[in-house]
C-alpha positions as CSV (number, residue, x, y, z in Angstrom):
1,M,11.4,40.3,6.4
2,E,11.1,43.9,5.9
3,I,8.9,46.1,3.4
4,H,10.3,49.7,2.7
5,T,7.7,51.9,1.6
6,R,8.1,54.9,-0.7
7,A,6.1,56.9,-2.9
8,G,6.5,57.1,-6.5
9,S,5.0,59.4,-8.9
10,G,1.2,58.7,-8.3
11,Y,1.8,55.1,-6.8
12,T,3.5,53.6,-3.4
13,V,6.4,51.2,-4.0
14,L,6.5,48.5,-1.5
15,A,10.0,47.1,-1.4
16,C,10.3,43.5,0.1
17,E,13.6,42.2,1.4
18,G,13.8,38.7,2.5
19,R,11.5,35.6,2.6
20,L,7.9,36.1,2.0
21,T,6.4,33.0,3.7
22,M,3.3,32.2,6.1
23,T,5.1,34.0,8.7
24,T,5.5,37.4,7.0
25,A,2.9,37.6,4.2
26,G,0.8,39.7,6.9
27,R,3.2,42.3,6.5
28,L,2.8,42.4,3.0
29,R,-1.0,42.5,3.3
30,E,-0.9,45.3,6.0
31,A,1.5,47.4,4.1
32,V,-1.2,47.4,1.0
33,D,-3.8,47.7,2.8
34,T,-2.3,51.0,4.3
35,A,-1.5,52.2,0.8
36,V,-4.9,51.8,-0.3
37,R,-6.4,53.4,2.8
38,D,-4.3,56.3,2.5
39,G,-5.6,56.8,-0.6
40,D,-3.0,55.6,-2.9
41,P,-4.5,52.1,-4.7
42,R,-1.9,52.0,-7.4
43,V,1.0,49.9,-5.6
44,V,4.1,48.5,-6.9
45,V,5.6,45.4,-5.0
46,D,9.5,45.7,-5.6
47,L,10.4,41.8,-5.2
48,G,14.2,42.4,-6.3
49,A,15.2,41.7,-2.7
50,T,12.9,38.8,-2.1
51,T,14.7,35.9,-1.7
52,F,12.1,33.3,-1.7
53,V,7.9,33.1,-1.9
54,D,5.6,30.4,-0.8
55,S,1.9,29.9,-1.3
56,S,1.1,32.3,1.6
57,G,3.1,34.6,0.0
58,L,1.5,34.4,-3.2
59,G,-1.9,34.7,-1.6
60,A,-0.8,38.0,0.3
61,L,-0.1,39.3,-3.6
62,V,-3.5,38.2,-4.9
63,G,-5.3,39.7,-1.9
64,G,-3.1,42.8,-2.3
65,L,-4.1,42.9,-6.0
66,R,-7.8,42.3,-5.0
67,A,-7.8,45.4,-2.4
68,A,-6.1,47.7,-4.9
69,R,-8.6,47.0,-7.9
70,T,-11.5,47.2,-5.4
71,A,-10.2,50.8,-4.6
72,G,-9.9,51.3,-8.1
73,G,-6.3,50.9,-8.7
74,D,-3.7,48.2,-9.4
75,L,-1.0,46.2,-8.0
76,R,2.0,45.2,-10.1
77,I,5.0,43.3,-9.2
78,A,8.7,44.3,-10.5
79,A,12.1,42.4,-10.5
80,P,11.1,38.9,-9.4
81,N,14.4,37.0,-8.9
82,D,14.6,33.1,-10.7
83,Q,12.8,31.6,-7.8
84,V,9.9,33.7,-7.5
85,G,9.4,33.8,-11.2
86,S,9.4,30.2,-11.2
87,V,6.7,30.1,-8.5
88,L,4.6,32.3,-10.2
89,A,4.9,30.5,-13.8
90,L,4.3,27.1,-12.0
91,T,0.8,28.3,-10.3
92,N,-0.1,30.4,-13.5
93,L,-0.2,33.6,-11.4
94,D,2.0,35.2,-13.9
95,R,-0.7,35.8,-16.0
96,V,-2.5,37.7,-13.4
97,L,0.5,39.4,-11.7
98,T,2.7,40.4,-14.7
99,P,6.4,40.4,-13.6
100,H,8.1,43.5,-15.1
101,P,11.8,44.0,-15.1
102,D,12.0,47.1,-12.8
103,V,9.5,49.2,-10.8
104,E,9.5,51.7,-13.4
105,A,8.6,49.5,-16.0
106,A,5.6,48.1,-13.7
107,A,4.4,51.8,-13.2
108,R,4.4,52.5,-16.6
109,G,1.1,53.7,-18.0
110,W,-0.5,54.6,-14.9
């Protein structure tokens, strides 16, 4: 999995490409921690190019949410595909990590 970081208007976008699994979840945790540590606790995780998420990937998203909120920000997800959306719904995490159709929609209201 690759993570591409870019600055939004008052937030950081982390675009994940590939599979978010046990072997790659640490990279997402590190990317969120870096954004928060660098003073930008508002993070959008763009899952548009993420092909698969397992429980470790979900754990990384929840851990990132916790880190962002502890720093006074938030973590939102954008553009999950059907597989990712199904996993979020089956685990009821779609109630905590509300999926947004795109990055702009996720960042709206900040």
